[in-house]
ROFI-652351 format. One record per atom (N, C-alpha, C): atom name; residue in one letter; x negated, y negated, z. Coordinates in nm, 4 decimals. Example, Ala and Ser with C-alpha at 12.3 -4.5 7.8 and 13.67 -1.06 7.14 Angstrom:
REM ROFI-652351
N	A	-1.3190	0.5690	0.7800;
CA	A	-1.2300	0.4500	0.7800;
C	A	-1.3200	0.3300	0.7800;
N	S	-1.2850	0.2250	0.7080;
CA	S	-1.3670	0.1060	0.7140;
C	S	-1.2900	-0.0030	0.7870;
END
This chain:
REM ROFI-652351
N	M	-2.5232	8.8209	-3.9591;
CA	M	-2.6521	8.7514	-3.9323;
C	M	-2.7447	8.7880	-4.0255;
N	E	-2.8225	8.6853	-4.0718;
CA	E	-2.9415	8.7179	-4.1579;
C	E	-3.0536	8.6211	-4.1294;
N	S	-3.1605	8.7102	-4.1229;
CA	S	-3.3063	8.6540	-4.0860;
C	S	-3.4112	8.6514	-4.1932;
N	G	-3.4465	8.5398	-4.2564;
CA	G	-3.5394	8.5363	-4.3558;
C	G	-3.6590	8.5082	-4.3239;
N	E	-3.7478	8.4652	-4.3876;
CA	E	-3.8894	8.4102	-4.3719;
C	E	-3.9038	8.2751	-4.2777;
N	G	-3.8034	8.1853	-4.2834;
CA	G	-3.8140	8.0769	-4.2482;
C	G	-3.6871	8.0135	-4.1695;
N	I	-3.5675	8.0943	-4.1983;
CA	I	-3.4787	8.0503	-4.0971;
C	I	-3.4107	8.1747	-4.1010;
N	T	-3.3137	8.1683	-4.0011;
CA	T	-3.2023	8.2676	-3.9291;
C	T	-3.0631	8.2120	-3.9284;
N	Q	-2.9523	8.2837	-3.9923;
CA	Q	-2.8683	8.2111	-3.9902;
C	Q	-2.7334	8.3023	-3.9701;
N	C	-2.6314	8.2770	-3.9000;
CA	C	-2.5207	8.3578	-3.8805;
C	C	-2.3929	8.2950	-3.8931;
N	C	-2.2900	8.3940	-3.9102;
CA	C	-2.1680	8.3098	-3.9342;
C	C	-2.0277	8.4345	-3.9074;
N	V	-1.9258	8.3578	-3.8508;
CA	V	-1.8133	8.4629	-3.8205;
C	V	-1.7180	8.4869	-3.9346;
N	A	-1.7123	8.6111	-3.9290;
CA	A	-1.6355	8.6751	-4.0513;
C	A	-1.4933	8.7317	-4.0106;
N	F	-1.3644	8.7005	-4.0782;
CA	F	-1.2486	8.7382	-4.0382;
C	F	-1.1994	8.7884	-4.1662;
N	E	-1.1290	8.9366	-4.1268;
CA	E	-1.1030	9.0394	-4.2265;
C	E	-1.1807	8.9902	-4.3876;
N	G	-1.3005	9.0176	-4.3771;
CA	G	-1.4067	9.0380	-4.4793;
C	G	-1.4609	8.8930	-4.5444;
N	F	-1.3938	8.7886	-4.4829;
CA	F	-1.4334	8.6550	-4.5288;
C	F	-1.5025	8.5677	-4.4269;
N	A	-1.5887	8.5101	-4.4806;
CA	A	-1.6830	8.4288	-4.3653;
C	A	-1.6050	8.2630	-4.3582;
N	I	-1.5985	8.2510	-4.2473;
CA	I	-1.5221	8.1265	-4.2213;
C	I	-1.6178	8.0347	-4.2121;
N	P	-1.5971	7.9231	-4.3086;
CA	P	-1.7050	7.8141	-4.3479;
C	P	-1.7690	7.7540	-4.2379;
N	H	-1.6743	7.6891	-4.1632;
CA	H	-1.7168	7.6008	-4.0625;
C	H	-1.7929	7.6665	-3.9326;
N	S	-1.8149	7.8311	-3.9323;
CA	S	-1.8859	7.8920	-3.8304;
C	S	-2.0157	7.9245	-3.8468;
N	Y	-2.0550	7.8724	-3.9284;
CA	Y	-2.2029	7.9132	-3.9900;
C	Y	-2.2998	7.8321	-3.8904;
N	I	-2.4227	7.8851	-3.8643;
CA	I	-2.5227	7.8512	-3.7609;
C	I	-2.6459	7.8747	-3.8206;
N	R	-2.7350	7.7876	-3.8491;
CA	R	-2.8572	7.7920	-3.8855;
C	R	-2.9707	7.7565	-3.7835;
N	Y	-3.0854	7.8438	-3.7866;
CA	Y	-3.2011	7.8010	-3.7100;
C	Y	-3.3065	7.7663	-3.7769;
N	D	-3.3869	7.7108	-3.7550;
CA	D	-3.5394	7.6966	-3.8396;
C	D	-3.6599	7.7952	-3.7869;
N	F	-3.5810	7.9054	-3.7523;
CA	F	-3.7117	8.0067	-3.7314;
C	F	-3.6540	8.1331	-3.7990;
N	G	-3.7911	8.2255	-3.8180;
CA	G	-3.7224	8.3511	-3.8671;
C	G	-3.8260	8.4454	-3.8523;
N	G	-3.8589	8.5269	-3.9788;
CA	G	-3.9588	8.6203	-3.9848;
C	G	-4.1221	8.5825	-3.9770;
N	K	-4.1384	8.4512	-3.9971;
CA	K	-4.2860	8.4020	-4.0104;
C	K	-4.3013	8.3853	-3.8907;
N	N	-4.2082	8.3404	-3.8039;
CA	N	-4.2271	8.3076	-3.6421;
C	N	-4.2509	8.4373	-3.5644;
N	V	-4.1856	8.5367	-3.6077;
CA	V	-4.1997	8.6675	-3.5758;
C	V	-4.3445	8.7406	-3.5733;
N	T	-4.3664	8.7075	-3.7166;
CA	T	-4.5289	8.7454	-3.7253;
C	T	-4.6382	8.6681	-3.6908;
N	E	-4.6181	8.5372	-3.6503;
CA	E	-4.7201	8.4414	-3.6009;
C	E	-4.7053	8.4946	-3.4398;
N	Y	-4.6084	8.5381	-3.3836;
CA	Y	-4.6072	8.5840	-3.2521;
C	Y	-4.6551	8.7071	-3.2307;
N	L	-4.6452	8.7830	-3.3227;
CA	L	-4.7051	8.9391	-3.3059;
C	L	-4.8568	8.9250	-3.3429;
N	Q	-4.8940	8.8329	-3.4205;
CA	Q	-5.0371	8.7865	-3.4593;
C	Q	-5.0855	8.7334	-3.3252;
N	T	-5.0380	8.6459	-3.2248;
CA	T	-5.0796	8.6202	-3.0995;
C	T	-5.0846	8.7353	-2.9936;
N	L	-4.9976	8.8247	-3.0104;
CA	L	-4.9853	8.9145	-2.9067;
C	L	-5.1117	9.0270	-2.9424;
N	L	-5.1260	9.0487	-3.0725;
CA	L	-5.2649	9.1430	-3.1015;
C	L	-5.3633	9.0685	-3.0641;
N	R	-5.3602	8.9570	-3.0831;
CA	R	-5.4990	8.8517	-3.0354;
C	R	-5.5211	8.8637	-2.8876;
N	R	-5.4016	8.8828	-2.8107;
CA	R	-5.4307	8.8834	-2.6627;
C	R	-5.4834	9.0473	-2.6366;
N	C	-5.4604	9.1366	-2.7321;
CA	C	-5.5106	9.2666	-2.7030;
C	C	-5.6456	9.3015	-2.7858;
N	G	-5.7095	9.1839	-2.7959;
CA	G	-5.8622	9.2082	-2.8894;
C	G	-5.8482	9.2208	-3.0316;
N	H	-5.7508	9.2088	-3.0985;
CA	H	-5.7438	9.2239	-3.2582;
C	H	-5.7309	9.1155	-3.3061;
N	N	-5.8136	9.0396	-3.3727;
CA	N	-5.8069	8.9224	-3.4248;
C	N	-5.7935	8.9128	-3.5615;
N	F	-5.6602	8.8603	-3.6230;
CA	F	-5.6241	8.8655	-3.7657;
C	F	-5.6086	8.7247	-3.7944;
N	N	-5.7139	8.6530	-3.8542;
CA	N	-5.7267	8.5161	-3.8860;
C	N	-5.7113	8.4777	-4.0177;
N	T	-5.7336	8.5402	-4.1210;
CA	T	-5.7293	8.5042	-4.2585;
C	T	-5.6212	8.5174	-4.3230;
N	T	-5.5854	8.4622	-4.4257;
CA	T	-5.4437	8.4915	-4.5121;
C	T	-5.3964	8.6084	-4.5394;
N	S	-5.5269	8.6782	-4.5832;
CA	S	-5.4943	8.8575	-4.6175;
C	S	-5.4713	8.9334	-4.4685;
N	E	-5.5251	8.8936	-4.3525;
CA	E	-5.5040	8.9567	-4.2227;
C	E	-5.3593	8.9113	-4.2004;
N	F	-5.3019	8.7979	-4.2289;
CA	F	-5.1843	8.7485	-4.1889;
C	F	-5.0752	8.8491	-4.2365;
N	E	-5.1032	8.8842	-4.3835;
CA	E	-5.0250	8.9763	-4.4508;
C	E	-5.0399	9.1320	-4.4027;
N	I	-5.1416	9.1654	-4.3386;
CA	I	-5.1466	9.2949	-4.2836;
C	I	-5.0654	9.2739	-4.1337;
N	V	-5.0671	9.1751	-4.0690;
CA	V	-4.9591	9.1253	-3.9541;
C	V	-4.8290	9.1556	-4.0005;
N	K	-4.7995	9.0915	-4.1225;
CA	K	-4.6660	9.1068	-4.1814;
C	K	-4.6124	9.2474	-4.2048;
N	K	-4.7227	9.3208	-4.2410;
CA	K	-4.6968	9.4423	-4.2846;
C	K	-4.6519	9.5358	-4.1440;
N	I	-4.7348	9.5203	-4.0449;
CA	I	-4.7196	9.6007	-3.9178;
C	I	-4.5788	9.5349	-3.8709;
N	K	-4.5571	9.4141	-3.8660;
CA	K	-4.4108	9.3771	-3.8245;
C	K	-4.3033	9.4606	-3.9182;
N	E	-4.3016	9.4481	-4.0510;
CA	E	-4.1946	9.5283	-4.1126;
C	E	-4.2139	9.6650	-4.0974;
N	E	-4.3030	9.7164	-4.0628;
CA	E	-4.3184	9.8643	-4.0410;
C	E	-4.2893	9.9115	-3.9142;
N	M	-4.2973	9.8349	-3.8029;
CA	M	-4.3327	9.8994	-3.6652;
C	M	-4.2343	9.8210	-3.5892;
N	C	-4.1949	9.6979	-3.5926;
CA	C	-4.1428	9.6351	-3.5018;
C	C	-3.9733	9.6584	-3.4720;
N	Y	-3.9248	9.6551	-3.3947;
CA	Y	-3.7653	9.6689	-3.3679;
C	Y	-3.7585	9.6131	-3.2416;
N	A	-3.5917	9.5558	-3.2334;
CA	A	-3.5373	9.5371	-3.0900;
C	A	-3.4933	9.6125	-3.0401;
N	L	-3.4992	9.6192	-2.8968;
CA	L	-3.4225	9.7074	-2.8198;
C	L	-3.2972	9.6557	-2.8014;
N	L	-3.1905	9.7776	-2.7724;
CA	L	-3.0549	9.7471	-2.7606;
C	L	-3.0261	9.6644	-2.6305;
N	S	-3.0928	9.6977	-2.5251;
CA	S	-3.0847	9.6012	-2.3888;
C	S	-3.2216	9.5833	-2.3444;
N	S	-3.2131	9.4310	-2.3233;
CA	S	-3.3716	9.3777	-2.2753;
C	S	-3.3694	9.4148	-2.1369;
N	S	-3.2894	9.4595	-2.0833;
CA	S	-3.2840	9.4830	-1.9159;
C	S	-3.3610	9.6333	-1.8795;
N	S	-3.3647	9.7054	-1.9514;
CA	S	-3.4289	9.8256	-1.9278;
C	S	-3.5694	9.8191	-1.9242;
N	S	-3.6267	9.8010	-1.8297;
CA	S	-3.7955	9.7961	-1.8201;
C	S	-3.8561	9.8901	-1.8631;
N	D	-3.8138	10.0258	-1.8372;
CA	D	-3.8688	10.1683	-1.8812;
C	D	-3.9082	10.1428	-2.0234;
N	D	-3.8104	10.0945	-2.1185;
CA	D	-3.8318	10.1091	-2.2731;
C	D	-3.9477	10.0206	-2.2781;
N	R	-3.9736	9.8889	-2.2171;
CA	R	-4.0611	9.8255	-2.2519;
C	R	-4.2045	9.8141	-2.1868;
N	R	-4.2050	9.9168	-2.1034;
CA	R	-4.3031	9.9182	-2.0277;
C	R	-4.4544	9.9984	-2.1031;
N	P	-4.5468	9.9472	-2.1503;
CA	P	-4.6496	10.0232	-2.2480;
C	P	-4.6959	10.1583	-2.1774;
N	N	-4.7038	10.2512	-2.2321;
CA	N	-4.7726	10.3807	-2.2001;
C	N	-4.8169	10.4431	-2.3114;
N	E	-4.9126	10.5670	-2.2797;
CA	E	-4.9538	10.6349	-2.4083;
C	E	-4.8640	10.6902	-2.5028;
N	S	-4.7440	10.7423	-2.4481;
CA	S	-4.6380	10.8101	-2.5490;
C	S	-4.5787	10.6785	-2.6431;
N	N	-4.5716	10.5648	-2.5845;
CA	N	-4.5242	10.4431	-2.6637;
C	N	-4.6320	10.4076	-2.7574;
N	E	-4.7298	10.4193	-2.7605;
CA	E	-4.8543	10.3714	-2.8459;
C	E	-4.8248	10.4269	-2.9932;
N	T	-4.8411	10.3485	-3.1006;
CA	T	-4.8454	10.3857	-3.2511;
C	T	-4.9643	10.3301	-3.2842;
N	K	-5.0284	10.3933	-3.3723;
CA	K	-5.1531	10.3685	-3.4559;
C	K	-5.1041	10.2950	-3.5931;
N	Y	-5.1394	10.1966	-3.6371;
CA	Y	-5.1294	10.1421	-3.7556;
C	Y	-5.2620	10.1564	-3.8296;
N	L	-5.2831	10.2058	-3.9648;
CA	L	-5.3823	10.2403	-4.0238;
C	L	-5.4168	10.0964	-4.0947;
N	L	-5.5441	10.0593	-4.0699;
CA	L	-5.5882	9.9178	-4.1626;
C	L	-5.6266	9.9569	-4.3009;
N	P	-5.6413	9.8889	-4.4043;
CA	P	-5.6777	9.8950	-4.5266;
C	P	-5.8315	9.9770	-4.5071;
N	D	-5.8997	9.9325	-4.4625;
CA	D	-6.0577	9.9535	-4.4108;
C	D	-6.0671	10.0746	-4.3560;
N	G	-5.9797	10.1507	-4.3079;
CA	G	-5.9637	10.2801	-4.2361;
C	G	-5.9684	10.2905	-4.0930;
N	N	-5.9862	10.1837	-4.0388;
CA	N	-5.9732	10.1696	-3.8893;
C	N	-5.8234	10.1615	-3.8376;
N	H	-5.7999	10.2221	-3.7090;
CA	H	-5.6602	10.1955	-3.6412;
C	H	-5.6526	10.1132	-3.5395;
N	V	-5.5330	10.0381	-3.5518;
CA	V	-5.4976	9.9453	-3.4483;
C	V	-5.3792	10.0048	-3.3673;
N	P	-5.4313	10.0187	-3.2544;
CA	P	-5.2813	10.0559	-3.1458;
C	P	-5.1830	9.9550	-3.1101;
N	I	-5.0622	9.9935	-3.1426;
CA	I	-4.9738	9.9143	-3.1273;
C	I	-4.8549	9.9512	-3.0091;
N	R	-4.8521	9.8786	-2.9122;
CA	R	-4.7660	9.9393	-2.8136;
C	R	-4.6709	9.8582	-2.7779;
N	D	-4.6466	9.7686	-2.6872;
CA	D	-4.5452	9.6865	-2.6366;
C	D	-4.5103	9.5663	-2.7582;
N	E	-4.6048	9.5385	-2.8168;
CA	E	-4.5954	9.4433	-2.9251;
C	E	-4.4834	9.4648	-3.0330;
N	K	-4.4515	9.5831	-3.0730;
CA	K	-4.3801	9.5994	-3.1532;
C	K	-4.2660	9.5840	-3.1129;
N	V	-4.2235	9.5698	-2.9588;
CA	V	-4.0722	9.5413	-2.9295;
C	V	-4.0819	9.3778	-2.8794;
N	M	-4.2105	9.3392	-2.8313;
CA	M	-4.1963	9.2040	-2.7712;
C	M	-4.1928	9.0907	-2.9130;
N	A	-4.2501	9.1130	-3.0116;
CA	A	-4.2397	9.0326	-3.1179;
C	A	-4.1036	8.9959	-3.1665;
N	P	-4.0028	9.0529	-3.1862;
CA	P	-3.8696	9.0555	-3.2585;
C	P	-3.8111	8.9804	-3.1607;
N	E	-3.8301	8.9845	-2.9865;
CA	E	-3.7502	8.9289	-2.9050;
C	E	-3.7536	8.7931	-2.9125;
N	I	-3.8306	8.7191	-2.9942;
CA	I	-3.8166	8.5808	-2.9801;
C	I	-3.7081	8.5095	-3.0670;
N	L	-3.6497	8.6017	-3.1307;
CA	L	-3.5085	8.5671	-3.2067;
C	L	-3.3941	8.5756	-3.0973;
N	F	-3.4051	8.6347	-3.0000;
CA	F	-3.3113	8.6162	-2.8937;
C	F	-3.3682	8.5495	-2.7830;
N	D	-3.4947	8.5172	-2.7638;
CA	D	-3.5263	8.4265	-2.6835;
C	D	-3.6506	8.3278	-2.6719;
N	P	-3.6037	8.2338	-2.7745;
CA	P	-3.7029	8.1456	-2.8381;
C	P	-3.7957	8.0527	-2.7529;
N	L	-3.7481	8.0489	-2.6173;
CA	L	-3.8330	7.9931	-2.5328;
C	L	-3.9685	8.0724	-2.5123;
N	R	-3.9965	8.1732	-2.5256;
CA	R	-4.1300	8.2506	-2.5327;
C	R	-4.2190	8.1788	-2.6131;
N	V	-4.1580	8.1287	-2.7289;
CA	V	-4.2610	8.0475	-2.8260;
C	V	-4.2578	7.9235	-2.8015;
N	G	-4.2160	7.8515	-2.7058;
CA	G	-4.1791	7.6857	-2.6901;
C	G	-4.0884	7.6618	-2.7527;
N	L	-3.9833	7.7068	-2.8427;
CA	L	-3.8720	7.6704	-2.9033;
C	L	-3.7516	7.6619	-2.8271;
N	E	-3.6921	7.5467	-2.8130;
CA	E	-3.5977	7.4869	-2.7282;
C	E	-3.4652	7.5053	-2.7638;
N	N	-3.4339	7.6150	-2.8707;
CA	N	-3.3074	7.6414	-2.9074;
C	N	-3.2529	7.7580	-2.8258;
N	L	-3.1294	7.7400	-2.8231;
CA	L	-3.0370	7.8277	-2.7493;
C	L	-3.0660	7.9945	-2.8250;
N	C	-3.0465	8.0978	-2.7246;
CA	C	-3.0488	8.2183	-2.8068;
C	C	-2.9643	8.2156	-2.9186;
N	I	-2.9869	8.3103	-3.0137;
CA	I	-2.8794	8.3295	-3.1232;
C	I	-2.7401	8.3612	-3.0737;
N	I	-2.7526	8.4718	-2.9871;
CA	I	-2.6557	8.5352	-2.8983;
C	I	-2.5519	8.4662	-2.8614;
N	N	-2.6152	8.3666	-2.7737;
CA	N	-2.5356	8.2702	-2.7027;
C	N	-2.4701	8.1848	-2.7949;
N	N	-2.5431	8.1104	-2.8964;
CA	N	-2.4604	8.0089	-2.9673;
C	N	-2.3660	8.0991	-3.0517;
N	F	-2.3726	8.2194	-3.1398;
CA	F	-2.2890	8.2878	-3.1979;
C	F	-2.1729	8.2992	-3.1148;
N	L	-2.1966	8.3536	-2.9749;
CA	L	-2.0701	8.3824	-2.8792;
C	L	-1.9840	8.2362	-2.8884;
N	N	-2.0760	8.1213	-2.8700;
CA	N	-2.0099	8.0040	-2.8365;
C	N	-1.9024	7.9693	-2.9735;
N	Q	-1.9711	7.9977	-3.1062;
CA	Q	-1.9271	7.9548	-3.2175;
C	Q	-1.7969	8.0671	-3.2064;
N	L	-1.7795	8.1704	-3.1817;
CA	L	-1.6884	8.2659	-3.1866;
C	L	-1.5692	8.2212	-3.1035;
N	K	-1.6170	8.1935	-2.9651;
CA	K	-1.5067	8.1471	-2.8757;
C	K	-1.4295	8.0122	-2.9529;
N	S	-1.5052	7.9174	-3.0228;
CA	S	-1.4395	7.8266	-3.0681;
C	S	-1.3460	7.8328	-3.2060;
N	I	-1.4133	7.9378	-3.2525;
CA	I	-1.3164	8.0095	-3.3659;
C	I	-1.2071	8.0592	-3.3366;
N	K	-1.1827	8.1186	-3.2302;
CA	K	-1.0796	8.1751	-3.1517;
C	K	-0.9775	8.0695	-3.1159;
N	Y	-1.0080	7.9630	-3.0451;
CA	Y	-0.9033	7.8767	-3.0321;
C	Y	-0.8712	7.8146	-3.1391;
N	F	-0.9518	7.7965	-3.2523;
CA	F	-0.9019	7.7341	-3.3517;
C	F	-0.7990	7.8208	-3.4415;
N	Q	-0.8373	7.9591	-3.4410;
CA	Q	-0.7190	8.0167	-3.4694;
C	Q	-0.5794	8.0101	-3.3948;
N	I	-0.5822	8.0287	-3.2869;
CA	I	-0.4741	8.0228	-3.1886;
C	I	-0.4043	7.8718	-3.2227;
N	Y	-0.4597	7.7803	-3.2248;
CA	Y	-0.4244	7.6582	-3.2664;
C	Y	-0.3403	7.6279	-3.3881;
N	F	-0.4090	7.6983	-3.4854;
CA	F	-0.3808	7.7205	-3.6352;
C	F	-0.2570	7.7942	-3.6473;
N	I	-0.2450	7.8939	-3.5747;
CA	I	-0.1069	7.9986	-3.5439;
C	I	0.0078	7.9150	-3.4974;
N	I	-0.0265	7.8540	-3.4062;
CA	I	0.0809	7.7672	-3.3553;
C	I	0.1414	7.6641	-3.4130;
N	L	0.0676	7.5950	-3.4960;
CA	L	0.1091	7.4844	-3.6135;
C	L	0.1833	7.5792	-3.7101;
END
């Protein structure tokens, strides 16, 4: 799986080789995650509106955001003081980052949060993997 600024794509690999017809491409990526992080920060009272401020949000995303292994564990997602991290802005002020650092990358796995009607990457990838599995079984029988 690879997620760039504008697209996210993944494919099935078998014995080190990518299976050509297994590629899945989505027209959303890192820029959408940055925009969603900007929205989350705006809800907390931190407005980043200009192009240079968008670059600051991009740096916050790159340095602090991460995806949880399991989205079902609500204790990891609950904001608390120990979960807070402060990001130092170029002007010397600090911005507290709490659960935004976890919520922003979640749109890659749940695009409905931002209104994208695509299936989750994981579900599409598993469907693609299932179709490859049946293709290989069919191919071996022939």
